[in-house]
C-alpha positions as CSV (number, residue, x, y, z in Angstrom):
1,M,17.7,2.5,31.1
2,A,14.3,2.3,29.4
3,A,15.9,1.7,26.0
4,G,18.0,-1.1,27.5
5,V,14.9,-2.8,29.0
6,G,13.0,-2.4,25.6
7,L,15.9,-4.0,23.7
8,L,16.0,-6.8,26.3
9,V,12.2,-7.4,25.8
10,I,12.6,-7.5,22.0
11,F,15.6,-9.9,22.3
12,L,13.7,-12.2,24.6
13,A,10.6,-12.1,22.3
14,W,12.8,-13.1,19.4
15,L,14.3,-16.0,21.3
16,A,10.9,-17.2,22.5
17,G,10.1,-18.2,18.9
18,P,6.9,-18.5,16.9
19,G,4.8,-19.7,19.8
20,L,4.9,-16.2,21.3
21,F,2.7,-14.7,18.6
22,G,0.3,-17.6,18.3
23,I,2.0,-19.3,15.4
24,S,2.4,-23.1,15.8
25,K,3.7,-25.5,13.3
26,D,2.9,-28.5,15.5
27,A,0.0,-30.8,14.5
28,Q,-2.8,-30.3,16.9
29,G,-4.5,-33.6,16.1
30,T,-4.8,-36.5,13.7
31,T,-5.7,-36.0,10.0
32,V,-8.2,-38.6,8.8
33,R,-10.4,-39.0,5.7
34,A,-14.0,-38.2,6.3
35,E,-17.2,-38.3,4.3
36,V,-19.9,-35.6,4.4
37,V,-23.1,-37.0,5.7
38,Q,-25.2,-33.9,6.1
39,P,-24.1,-30.9,4.0
40,A,-24.9,-27.3,4.9
41,P,-25.4,-24.2,2.7
42,C,-23.1,-21.3,3.2
43,A,-25.6,-19.0,5.0
44,G,-25.1,-18.0,8.6
45,G,-23.3,-20.3,11.0
46,A,-23.1,-23.4,8.8
47,T,-22.0,-26.7,10.4
48,E,-21.8,-29.9,8.4
49,T,-21.9,-33.5,9.8
50,V,-19.2,-35.9,8.7
51,K,-18.4,-39.5,9.4
52,F,-14.9,-41.0,9.7
53,E,-13.0,-43.8,11.4
54,Y,-11.1,-42.8,14.6
55,G,-9.6,-45.2,17.0
56,G,-10.8,-48.2,14.9
57,K,-14.5,-47.3,15.2
58,P,-16.8,-45.2,13.1
59,V,-17.4,-41.7,14.5
60,E,-19.5,-38.7,13.6
61,G,-18.1,-35.2,13.7
62,S,-19.3,-31.7,13.3
63,L,-17.3,-29.7,10.7
64,D,-17.4,-26.0,11.0
65,G,-17.7,-25.5,7.2
66,C,-20.1,-25.3,4.3
67,G,-20.5,-25.9,0.6
68,H,-19.6,-29.6,0.4
69,G,-21.7,-32.1,-1.3
70,K,-23.3,-35.2,0.3
71,G,-20.9,-38.1,0.1
72,E,-17.9,-35.8,-0.7
73,R,-14.7,-37.0,0.9
74,L,-12.3,-34.6,2.5
75,D,-9.5,-34.6,5.1
76,V,-10.3,-33.4,8.6
77,V,-8.2,-32.9,11.7
78,V,-9.4,-34.6,14.8
79,P,-8.1,-32.8,18.0
80,S,-5.8,-34.8,20.3
81,G,-7.7,-36.6,23.0
82,A,-11.1,-36.2,21.3
83,S,-13.9,-38.4,22.6
84,G,-17.7,-38.6,22.7
85,D,-20.5,-39.2,20.2
86,V,-20.0,-36.1,18.1
87,I,-16.4,-34.7,17.8
88,A,-15.8,-31.1,16.6
89,V,-13.3,-31.3,13.7
90,H,-11.9,-28.8,11.2
91,A,-10.8,-29.0,7.6
92,G,-7.4,-30.6,7.2
93,N,-6.1,-27.9,4.8
94,A,-7.1,-25.1,7.2
95,A,-4.9,-24.2,10.1
96,A,-5.8,-21.5,12.5
97,G,-3.0,-19.1,13.3
98,A,-0.5,-20.6,10.9
99,S,0.3,-17.4,9.0
100,D,4.1,-16.8,8.8
101,A,3.4,-13.1,8.2
102,R,2.2,-12.6,11.8
103,R,5.6,-13.1,13.5
104,P,7.3,-10.1,11.8
105,L,4.2,-8.0,12.3
106,G,4.0,-8.9,15.9
107,L,7.7,-8.2,16.5
108,A,7.4,-4.9,14.7
109,L,4.4,-3.9,17.0
110,L,6.4,-5.0,20.0
111,V,9.4,-2.8,18.9
112,F,7.0,0.1,18.5
113,S,5.4,-0.4,21.9
114,C,8.8,-0.6,23.5
115,F,9.8,2.6,21.8
116,A,6.6,4.4,22.9
117,G,7.1,3.2,26.5
118,G,10.7,4.4,26.5
119,M,9.6,7.8,25.2
120,Y,6.9,8.0,27.8
121,V,9.4,7.3,30.6
122,F,11.7,9.9,29.1
123,L,9.0,12.5,29.1
124,V,7.9,11.7,32.7
125,L,11.5,11.8,34.0
126,R,12.2,15.1,32.2
127,G,9.3,16.8,33.9
128,P,7.3,19.8,32.7
129,R,9.0,22.5,30.7
130,R,8.4,26.2,31.4
131,L,8.1,28.7,28.6
132,A,10.7,31.4,28.7
133,T,9.2,34.9,28.8
134,A,10.8,37.7,26.9
């Protein structure tokens, strides 16, 4: 019974697709061209200030990055529904959680955990064993 439930969980996880393990190919915002206004050195928690056009008006954003030169142009992704004076953006060529190697690894770990859970149920149902005395 436990093996059947484990196989069902694995099958449902496979059908759920890449979103189950945090992998998303969907664009999470709009990619725009930005210019670095205030660069930051790569020491500690560096945040650079960039300016770009969003919604037809100039906007400033804080880019979680470092090492760019003042006036350097780069692509940034503005999150959907972003508003305010300073918008938090990230580099256009960086995508959090977009590693295709995570899905097979996540599925392998799920298989292992189902196997371990099934073995635990087997041992609990089997009960304690008594040693035979000679």
